[in-house]
C-alpha positions as a printed NumPy array, in Angstrom:
array([[ 81.457,  67.521,  85.926],
       [ 80.212,  65.699,  89.034],
       [ 77.464,  64.043,  86.983],
       [ 80.035,  62.769,  84.504],
       [ 82.097,  61.272,  87.343],
       [ 79.035,  59.537,  88.811],
       [ 78.055,  58.154,  85.406],
       [ 81.628,  57.011,  84.829],
       [ 81.813,  55.259,  88.197],
       [ 78.485,  53.563,  87.486],
       [ 79.304,  52.456,  83.97 ],
       [ 82.885,  51.314,  84.602],
       [ 81.942,  48.137,  86.551],
       [ 79.215,  47.328,  84.019],
       [ 81.631,  47.789,  81.123],
       [ 84.218,  45.619,  82.872],
       [ 81.57 ,  42.938,  83.418],
       [ 80.575,  43.033,  79.75 ],
       [ 84.19 ,  42.778,  78.591],
       [ 84.94 ,  39.924,  81.006],
       [ 81.763,  38.022,  80.047],
       [ 82.486,  38.443,  76.331],
       [ 86.084,  37.254,  76.708],
       [ 85.143,  34.213,  78.809],
       [ 82.276,  33.081,  76.591],
       [ 84.386,  33.464,  73.449],
       [ 87.139,  31.448,  75.137],
       [ 84.797,  28.542,  75.96 ],
       [ 82.871,  28.706,  72.681],
       [ 86.101,  28.336,  70.721],
       [ 86.134,  24.763,  72.026],
       [ 82.435,  24.049,  72.633],
       [ 80.776,  25.563,  69.546],
       [ 79.713,  22.135,  68.236],
       [ 78.328,  20.901,  71.571],
       [ 74.491,  21.12 ,  71.736],
       [ 73.22 ,  24.043,  73.793],
       [ 73.32 ,  27.837,  73.871],
       [ 75.137,  30.571,  75.771],
       [ 71.845,  31.859,  77.202],
       [ 71.22 ,  35.528,  77.92 ],
       [ 74.075,  38.05 ,  77.591],
       [ 75.892,  38.494,  80.925],
       [ 73.612,  36.038,  82.775],
       [ 73.602,  32.882,  80.669],
       [ 70.919,  30.516,  81.994],
       [ 71.078,  31.877,  85.553],
       [ 67.456,  33.067,  85.608],
       [ 66.243,  29.609,  84.579],
       [ 68.245,  28.057,  87.421],
       [ 67.55 ,  30.515,  90.221],
       [ 65.769,  28.13 ,  92.583],
       [ 66.102,  24.487,  93.689],
       [ 62.663,  23.791,  92.22 ],
       [ 63.542,  25.05 ,  88.744],
       [ 66.795,  23.178,  88.327],
       [ 65.394,  19.684,  87.645],
       [ 62.742,  21.146,  85.332],
       [ 65.407,  23.079,  83.389],
       [ 67.83 ,  20.18 ,  83.106],
       [ 65.199,  17.669,  82.014],
       [ 63.684,  20.158,  79.547],
       [ 66.982,  20.612,  77.712],
       [ 67.971,  16.974,  78.036],
       [ 64.704,  15.998,  76.349],
       [ 65.406,  18.628,  73.662],
       [ 68.96 ,  17.511,  72.827],
       [ 68.697,  13.874,  73.96 ],
       [ 72.425,  13.871,  74.762],
       [ 75.135,  15.803,  76.612],
       [ 74.669,  19.576,  76.36 ],
       [ 76.26 ,  22.831,  77.46 ],
       [ 74.901,  25.724,  79.475],
       [ 76.247,  28.915,  81.012],
       [ 75.784,  30.489,  84.407],
       [ 77.086,  33.996,  83.898],
       [ 80.348,  33.539,  82.023],
       [ 81.039,  30.042,  83.373],
       [ 80.501,  27.203,  80.906],
       [ 79.141,  23.833,  82.023],
       [ 79.19 ,  20.568,  80.108],
       [ 76.217,  18.536,  81.321],
       [ 77.185,  14.879,  80.914],
       [ 74.273,  12.451,  80.67 ],
       [ 75.374,   9.509,  78.512],
       [ 76.699,   6.326,  80.203],
       [ 79.793,   5.981,  77.991],
       [ 80.765,   9.585,  78.766],
       [ 80.145,   9.132,  82.485],
       [ 82.508,   6.177,  82.304],
       [ 85.131,   8.292,  80.511],
       [ 85.106,  11.023,  83.161],
       [ 84.392,   8.979,  86.303],
       [ 87.223,   6.54 ,  85.654],
       [ 89.71 ,   9.302,  84.851],
       [ 92.496,   9.736,  87.387],
       [ 93.932,  12.918,  85.839],
       [ 92.861,  16.401,  84.749],
       [ 89.71 ,  16.506,  86.912],
       [ 89.106,  18.038,  90.318],
       [ 86.067,  18.771,  92.454],
       [ 83.802,  21.489,  91.084],
       [ 83.867,  24.94 ,  92.68 ],
       [ 80.253,  24.279,  93.722],
       [ 81.702,  22.199,  96.571],
       [ 83.202,  25.408,  97.976],
       [ 79.776,  26.205,  99.405],
       [ 79.875,  23.185, 101.731],
       [ 83.507,  23.741, 102.76 ],
       [ 82.629,  26.005, 105.714],
       [ 80.809,  22.998, 107.199],
       [ 83.055,  20.077, 106.212],
       [ 86.396,  21.795, 105.495],
       [ 88.792,  19.618, 103.488],
       [ 87.012,  16.363, 104.276],
       [ 86.77 ,  13.435, 101.893],
       [ 83.898,  15.047,  99.949],
       [ 85.851,  18.198,  99.085],
       [ 89.558,  17.286,  99.21 ],
       [ 91.688,  16.041,  96.334],
       [ 95.155,  14.772,  95.491],
       [ 97.419,  13.192,  98.087],
       [ 95.285,  14.331, 101.038],
       [ 92.196,  12.653,  99.598],
       [ 94.11 ,   9.401,  98.935],
       [ 95.6  ,   9.35 , 102.432],
       [ 92.304,  10.03 , 104.215],
       [ 90.381,   7.532, 102.093],
       [ 92.889,   4.829, 103.074],
       [ 92.402,   5.686, 106.765],
       [ 88.61 ,   5.761, 106.53 ],
       [ 87.929,   2.682, 104.37 ],
       [ 88.165,   0.106, 107.227],
       [ 85.168,   1.772, 108.909],
       [ 83.07 ,   0.626, 105.938],
       [ 84.493,  -2.897, 105.765],
       [ 81.885,  -5.68 , 105.796],
       [ 83.262,  -6.909, 109.15 ],
       [ 81.721,  -3.791, 110.719],
       [ 78.243,  -4.225, 109.303],
       [ 76.895,  -6.7  , 111.854],
       [ 77.509,  -4.189, 114.626],
       [ 75.888,  -1.441, 112.552],
       [ 72.74 ,  -3.564, 112.094],
       [ 72.204,  -3.477, 115.873],
       [ 72.257,   0.327, 115.73 ],
       [ 69.844,   0.406, 112.779],
       [ 67.483,  -1.925, 114.673],
       [ 67.504,   0.25 , 117.783],
       [ 66.721,   3.464, 115.944],
       [ 64.289,   1.82 , 113.506],
       [ 62.258,   0.701, 116.535],
       [ 62.082,   4.316, 117.7  ],
       [ 61.095,   5.456, 114.203],
       [ 58.321,   2.851, 113.982],
       [ 57.014,   3.926, 117.409],
       [ 56.952,   7.576, 116.315],
       [ 55.156,   6.678, 113.083],
       [ 52.624,   4.568, 115.019],
       [ 51.736,   7.65 , 117.058],
       [ 51.316,   9.656, 113.845],
       [ 49.353,   6.936, 112.044],
       [ 46.179,   8.059, 113.8  ],
       [ 46.273,  11.123, 111.571],
       [ 44.806,  11.049, 108.085],
       [ 48.111,  11.594, 106.255],
       [ 51.695,  11.658, 107.547],
       [ 54.659,  13.582, 106.165],
       [ 57.302,  10.908, 106.669],
       [ 60.333,  12.931, 105.572],
       [ 61.071,  14.798, 108.864],
       [ 60.744,  11.539, 110.819],
       [ 63.115,   9.689, 108.503],
       [ 65.724,  12.457, 108.512],
       [ 65.823,  12.455, 112.342],
       [ 66.209,   8.671, 112.219],
       [ 69.163,   8.849, 109.809],
       [ 70.835,  11.482, 111.999],
       [ 70.549,   9.187, 115.029],
       [ 71.822,   6.176, 113.077],
       [ 74.816,   7.893, 111.482],
       [ 75.809,   9.605, 114.728],
       [ 75.933,   6.357, 116.712],
       [ 77.601,   4.245, 114.004],
       [ 80.238,   6.864, 113.226],
       [ 80.914,   8.424, 116.633],
       [ 79.401,   5.992, 119.128],
       [ 77.253,   8.836, 120.468],
       [ 73.531,   8.802, 121.249],
       [ 72.173,  11.831, 119.451],
       [ 68.444,  11.476, 120.243],
       [ 67.258,  13.528, 117.255],
       [ 64.05 ,  11.467, 117.084],
       [ 63.154,  12.309, 120.682],
       [ 64.379,  15.899, 120.58 ],
       [ 63.184,  17.608, 117.4  ],
       [ 64.247,  20.918, 118.954],
       [ 67.875,  19.794, 119.286],
       [ 70.22 ,  22.709, 118.641],
       [ 72.48 ,  20.51 , 116.524],
       [ 69.589,  19.276, 114.352],
       [ 68.282,  22.803, 113.782],
       [ 71.837,  24.03 , 113.112],
       [ 72.496,  21.34 , 110.487],
       [ 69.171,  22.102, 108.784],
       [ 69.93 ,  25.832, 108.78 ],
       [ 73.387,  25.267, 107.254],
       [ 71.872,  23.118, 104.493],
       [ 69.384,  25.924, 103.76 ],
       [ 72.243,  28.436, 103.584],
       [ 74.187,  26.21 , 101.16 ],
       [ 71.125,  26.071,  98.895],
       [ 70.676,  29.859,  99.04 ],
       [ 74.325,  30.448,  98.136],
       [ 74.144,  28.13 ,  95.129],
       [ 71.231,  30.048,  93.601],
       [ 71.833,  33.656,  94.672],
       [ 74.179,  35.837,  92.544],
       [ 74.814,  38.01 ,  95.62 ],
       [ 75.378,  35.234,  98.171],
       [ 77.447,  33.098,  95.778],
       [ 80.027,  35.876,  95.443],
       [ 82.927,  35.438,  97.881],
       [ 83.437,  39.214,  97.685],
       [ 79.844,  40.223,  98.462],
       [ 78.806,  37.352, 100.753],
       [ 80.566,  38.685, 103.924],
       [ 78.359,  41.798, 103.735],
       [ 75.161,  39.749, 104.108],
       [ 73.215,  38.77 , 107.231],
       [ 73.309,  35.168, 105.962],
       [ 77.117,  35.148, 106.254],
       [ 76.983,  35.997, 109.953],
       [ 74.166,  33.515, 110.583],
       [ 76.35 ,  30.865, 108.96 ],
       [ 79.357,  31.845, 111.104],
       [ 77.323,  31.658, 114.309],
       [ 75.711,  28.332, 113.348],
       [ 78.998,  26.77 , 112.226],
       [ 80.501,  27.596, 115.605],
       [ 77.736,  25.622, 117.347],
       [ 78.092,  22.604, 115.025],
       [ 81.886,  22.506, 115.147],
       [ 81.916,  22.977, 118.934],
       [ 79.613,  19.967, 119.31 ],
       [ 81.77 ,  17.78 , 117.038],
       [ 84.984,  18.86 , 118.791],
       [ 83.477,  17.998, 122.18 ],
       [ 82.584,  14.496, 120.923],
       [ 86.148,  14.025, 119.64 ],
       [ 87.709,  15.275, 122.888],
       [ 85.498,  13.044, 125.048],
       [ 86.179,   9.981, 122.913],
       [ 89.92 ,  10.667, 122.96 ],
       [ 89.88 ,  10.789, 126.772],
       [ 87.903,   7.55 , 126.891],
       [ 90.393,   5.783, 124.604],
       [ 93.322,   7.024, 126.694],
       [ 91.683,   5.577, 129.817],
       [ 91.217,   2.266, 128.01 ],
       [ 94.879,   2.234, 126.972],
       [ 95.993,   2.715, 130.565],
       [ 93.751,  -0.15 , 131.639],
       [ 94.827,  -2.448, 128.825],
       [ 98.314,  -1.931, 127.421],
       [ 97.593,  -4.505, 124.721],
       [ 95.287,  -2.026, 123.021],
       [ 98.349,  -0.067, 121.867],
       [ 99.66 ,  -2.965, 119.836],
       [ 96.162,  -3.772, 118.594],
       [ 96.333,  -0.759, 116.314],
       [ 98.694,  -2.781, 114.168],
       [ 96.318,  -5.707, 114.061],
       [ 94.306,  -5.457, 110.844],
       [ 91.446,  -7.563, 112.117],
       [ 90.984,  -5.436, 115.231],
       [ 91.29 ,  -2.262, 113.178],
       [ 88.298,  -3.383, 111.128],
       [ 86.29 ,  -3.685, 114.344],
       [ 86.812,  -0.05 , 115.318],
       [ 84.26 ,   2.665, 114.675],
       [ 84.963,   5.532, 112.302],
       [ 86.015,   8.056, 114.946],
       [ 88.246,   5.511, 116.713],
       [ 90.116,   4.772, 113.478],
       [ 90.87 ,   8.461, 112.998],
       [ 91.969,   8.901, 116.615],
       [ 94.149,   5.781, 116.456],
       [ 95.827,   7.044, 113.321],
       [ 96.437,  10.477, 114.859],
       [ 98.228,   8.752, 117.765],
       [100.681,   7.035, 115.426],
       [100.91 ,   9.809, 112.815],
       [100.668,  13.355, 114.13 ],
       [100.065,  14.715, 110.607],
       [ 96.358,  13.952, 111.166],
       [ 95.194,  16.805, 113.382],
       [ 92.1  ,  17.073, 115.564],
       [ 90.722,  19.651, 113.139],
       [ 91.138,  17.256, 110.209],
       [ 89.344,  14.584, 112.243],
       [ 86.541,  17.091, 112.881],
       [ 86.291,  17.768, 109.133],
       [ 85.962,  14.073, 108.298],
       [ 83.343,  13.536, 111.012],
       [ 81.286,  16.502, 109.785],
       [ 81.654,  15.272, 106.192],
       [ 80.245,  11.835, 106.981],
       [ 77.503,  13.308, 109.174],
       [ 76.464,  15.68 , 106.381],
       [ 76.761,  13.228, 103.482],
       [ 75.493,  10.193, 105.37 ],
       [ 72.107,  11.326, 106.64 ],
       [ 70.535,  13.636, 104.045],
       [ 70.939,  11.408, 100.98 ],
       [ 69.866,   8.276, 102.858],
       [ 66.797,  10.037, 104.26 ],
       [ 65.852,  11.08 , 100.731],
       [ 66.265,   7.526,  99.4  ],
       [ 64.264,   5.897, 102.217],
       [ 61.439,   8.446, 101.986],
       [ 61.06 ,   8.21 ,  98.212],
       [ 61.112,   4.4  ,  98.374],
       [ 58.276,   4.426, 100.917],
       [ 56.412,   6.872,  98.67 ],
       [ 56.839,   4.598,  95.628],
       [ 55.633,   1.579,  97.597],
       [ 52.537,   3.486,  98.735],
       [ 51.735,   4.192,  95.075],
       [ 52.224,   0.58 ,  93.938],
       [ 50.357,  -1.805,  96.28 ],
       [ 51.089,  -4.892,  94.169],
       [ 54.842,  -4.258,  94.463],
       [ 54.497,  -3.518,  98.179],
       [ 52.649,  -6.834,  98.558],
       [ 55.544,  -8.706,  96.94 ],
       [ 58.04 ,  -7.061,  99.297],
       [ 55.863,  -7.932, 102.295],
       [ 55.578, -11.569, 101.197],
       [ 59.358, -11.711, 100.849],
       [ 59.755, -10.328, 104.379],
       [ 57.272, -12.852, 105.79 ],
       [ 59.323, -15.662, 104.246],
       [ 62.587, -14.27 , 105.641],
       [ 61.278, -13.635, 109.166],
       [ 59.391, -16.96 , 109.245],
       [ 56.209, -15.143, 110.305],
       [ 57.96 , -13.709, 113.383],
       [ 57.759, -10.201, 111.952],
       [ 58.564,  -8.51 , 115.265],
       [ 62.014, -10.014, 115.699],
       [ 65.175,  -7.981, 115.135],
       [ 66.782,  -7.941, 111.715],
       [ 70.083,  -9.8  , 111.491],
       [ 72.938,  -9.272, 109.086],
       [ 72.109, -12.635, 107.481],
       [ 68.556, -11.467, 106.711],
       [ 69.642,  -8.592, 104.48 ],
       [ 71.085, -10.535, 101.501],
       [ 67.782, -12.454, 101.391],
       [ 65.878,  -9.22 , 100.697],
       [ 66.462,  -9.528,  96.961],
       [ 63.203,  -8.035,  95.783],
       [ 63.438,  -5.165,  98.285],
       [ 66.943,  -4.543,  96.945],
       [ 65.489,  -4.143,  93.437],
       [ 62.731,  -1.862,  94.76 ],
       [ 65.255,   0.436,  96.452],
       [ 67.382,   0.6  ,  93.313],
       [ 64.35 ,   1.426,  91.181],
       [ 63.354,   4.177,  93.618],
       [ 66.798,   5.795,  93.635],
       [ 66.872,   5.493,  89.858],
       [ 63.708,   7.573,  89.53 ],
       [ 64.509,   9.848,  92.491],
       [ 68.304,   9.937,  92.544],
       [ 69.323,  11.357,  95.978],
       [ 72.477,  13.027,  94.608],
       [ 71.131,  14.138,  91.199],
       [ 74.315,  15.873,  90.085],
       [ 78.039,  15.458,  90.737],
       [ 80.368,  18.299,  89.798],
       [ 83.923,  18.323,  88.492],
       [ 86.257,  20.865,  86.873],
       [ 88.755,  20.393,  84.047],
       [ 92.255,  21.146,  85.407],
       [ 94.125,  20.769,  82.11 ],
       [ 92.946,  20.745,  78.493],
       [ 91.461,  17.292,  77.846],
       [ 90.533,  15.554,  74.601],
       [ 87.004,  14.138,  74.495],
       [ 84.929,  12.964,  71.532],
       [ 87.344,  14.578,  69.086],
       [ 87.289,  18.03 ,  70.71 ],
       [ 89.368,  19.729,  73.382],
       [ 87.684,  20.512,  76.68 ],
       [ 89.425,  23.654,  77.976],
       [ 90.911,  24.212,  81.403],
       [ 88.357,  25.773,  83.745],
       [ 85.326,  24.089,  82.169],
       [ 82.821,  22.763,  84.711],
       [ 81.59 ,  19.199,  84.207],
       [ 78.185,  18.276,  85.657],
       [ 77.364,  14.562,  85.799],
       [ 73.562,  14.657,  85.628],
       [ 72.738,  11.233,  87.023],
       [ 69.089,  12.244,  87.317],
       [ 68.941,  12.545,  83.504],
       [ 70.863,   9.33 ,  82.882],
       [ 68.592,   7.367,  85.195],
       [ 65.362,   8.865,  83.827],
       [ 65.983,   7.981,  80.195],
       [ 66.078,   5.06 ,  77.755],
       [ 69.538,   4.295,  79.154],
       [ 67.613,   2.363,  81.821],
       [ 65.009,   0.883,  79.472],
       [ 62.271,   2.037,  77.124],
       [ 59.774,   2.018,  80.011],
       [ 61.933,   4.35 ,  82.14 ],
       [ 58.897,   6.418,  83.235],
       [ 57.356,   3.332,  84.854],
       [ 58.229,   2.158,  88.373],
       [ 59.457,  -1.345,  87.586],
       [ 61.827,  -3.037,  90.076],
       [ 62.266,  -5.973,  87.688],
       [ 64.574,  -3.834,  85.55 ],
       [ 67.202,  -4.607,  88.226],
       [ 66.748,  -8.338,  87.875],
       [ 70.219,  -9.6  ,  86.89 ],
       [ 68.893, -11.2  ,  83.706],
       [ 67.406,  -7.86 ,  82.621],
       [ 70.142,  -5.452,  83.741],
       [ 73.146,  -7.425,  82.452],
       [ 72.753,  -6.024,  78.917],
       [ 72.672,  -2.364,  80.   ],
       [ 75.752,  -0.171,  80.093],
       [ 77.347,  -0.483,  83.574],
       [ 77.336,   3.323,  83.902],
       [ 73.625,   3.647,  83.065],
       [ 72.909,   3.389,  86.816],
       [ 75.474,   5.019,  89.087],
       [ 73.612,   6.588,  92.052],
       [ 76.741,   6.394,  94.221],
       [ 79.032,   7.58 ,  91.405],
       [ 81.667,   5.134,  90.129],
       [ 85.391,   4.856,  89.596],
       [ 88.067,   5.902,  92.1  ],
       [ 85.873,   8.626,  93.667],
       [ 82.757,   6.535,  94.142],
       [ 80.94 ,   6.748,  97.479],
       [ 82.777,   4.629, 100.059],
       [ 79.608,   4.311, 102.136],
       [ 77.324,   2.825,  99.471],
       [ 77.111,  -0.662, 101.038],
       [ 76.506,   0.929, 104.435],
       [ 73.683,   3.011, 102.919],
       [ 72.03 ,   0.042, 101.198],
       [ 72.086,  -2.003, 104.42 ],
       [ 70.615,   0.901, 106.385],
       [ 67.853,   1.378, 103.809],
       [ 66.94 ,  -2.313, 103.786],
       [ 66.907,  -2.542, 107.569],
       [ 64.774,   0.593, 107.964],
       [ 62.277,  -0.014, 105.156],
       [ 61.766,  -3.644, 106.205],
       [ 61.056,  -2.504, 109.782],
       [ 58.395,  -0.055, 108.571],
       [ 56.766,  -2.495, 106.126],
       [ 56.522,  -5.214, 108.768],
       [ 54.503,  -2.826, 110.946],
       [ 52.5  ,  -0.786, 108.431],
       [ 50.74 ,  -1.009, 105.12 ],
       [ 51.628,   2.093, 103.112],
       [ 48.79 ,   3.788, 101.218],
       [ 48.509,   6.94 ,  99.089],
       [ 47.463,  10.064, 101.029],
       [ 43.812,  11.051, 101.209],
       [ 44.512,  14.396,  99.573],
       [ 47.189,  13.692,  97.011],
       [ 49.191,  16.552,  95.511],
       [ 51.617,  16.388,  92.562],
       [ 55.159,  15.672,  93.749],
       [ 57.301,  18.806,  93.402],
       [ 61.044,  18.135,  93.514],
       [ 63.845,  20.427,  94.585],
       [ 67.461,  19.725,  93.738],
       [ 70.254,  21.85 ,  95.119],
       [ 72.596,  19.353,  96.749],
       [ 70.178,  16.503,  97.535],
       [ 66.917,  15.67 ,  95.74 ],
       [ 64.057,  16.414,  98.122],
       [ 60.295,  16.895,  98.076],
       [ 59.38 ,  20.584,  98.179],
       [ 56.251,  20.043, 100.256],
       [ 57.046,  16.809, 102.078],
       [ 56.182,  13.176, 101.311],
       [ 52.706,  12.328, 102.558],
       [ 51.443,   8.759, 102.899],
       [ 48.764,   7.016, 104.923],
       [ 49.906,   4.398, 107.446],
       [ 47.706,   1.423, 108.328],
       [ 48.836,  -0.855, 111.139],
       [ 49.188,  -4.498, 110.098]])
């Protein structure tokens, strides 16, 4: 009798799982049966093929090459439509209805809360309107000064490392982007480049690792099971440190602004002055708005700050590092960039970069675009269908996940027959004008495109030009095949090694 009870208790959850999986897959397949792809293994779908950041790009590209178009896959009982074709990206990215952020973004919510990256609806629209002035072109000249300051530190650090045979540039670049984003957004000197053991830096890196683990672990991805893991409590402890730091920055800045208001009563009315608003930093804009509209709380400000800190340093570090890697592999292209820089700086290569210099870096602009085409920093963007939607003559059912695989789109004939070749000239206006406008969308497109894309491009130009004016980039002495990982941001599994030669 006892044995029968034990067997029953063991089999009941398994039977429930089988019934649930069967029902869900049949539900999705009723609509998706004619979409290329399979349901994968019973109960698991394609989960075992996607169980690590390293495998995901290999899996996606393997099936994209097989079907040569959009295709479906399953993780457990959840169906995904992997969208790869430019015309379909345009259809979904420009849609203002029936789509919301994918549930995959739930894994970053403990860090960023309901910030711009994860929110939707009226809250997203309201916060975007508040934040946009921080990325207005009027701000960029001030940002260039910050990029110059921290680029100088980066170049000094790399000069010290250049005595070594090969240098892994990625950790140096990521500390640089943390310093740059922290000062431009919050007006705070973070000193990540001088303090690699910073608690905040190590905490951010740990949280990113936890996000990756949750995405790929059946146990950790379960909201029911996750609280019983050691990782959950590590995340809680680490989040407390990160959020405490951000809150202290907000509190200190708020006190500073209040002191300024007492000293200059005109600053109160200046909040209504559009021109002066555009000259305020990101944190100041949020604090100003909270003064005039108490619906924006300190915790919401903290969420937006953490969102920009998270989104603004990792992707940019990836883009800068891969661009330097590509230049080290293509000396003739690097030579052209260097000649362009010599012409711009009038042979005074040690002077500071100005805002007026950046539009002149036309060839470098093409090089960066070609690099982020081949190594797209945000390789996938996720959405979910909120209501049944018609697409290509079929109905996409409510609850279907949509994955915009930009990495596939960019590494295909959508960007030219020679897409496997590193060729910056494909972004020459005369060449690119005939391609579909959604064949290259590294910052997404439509109403939910990245509001910081111009900021990111300016930062990349400023940083890469500073490095190239000081060093010649060469392939490493002991070159290894590049292994990519893609969980949230595309990264090198084993670093990005190059040789630096002082000019």
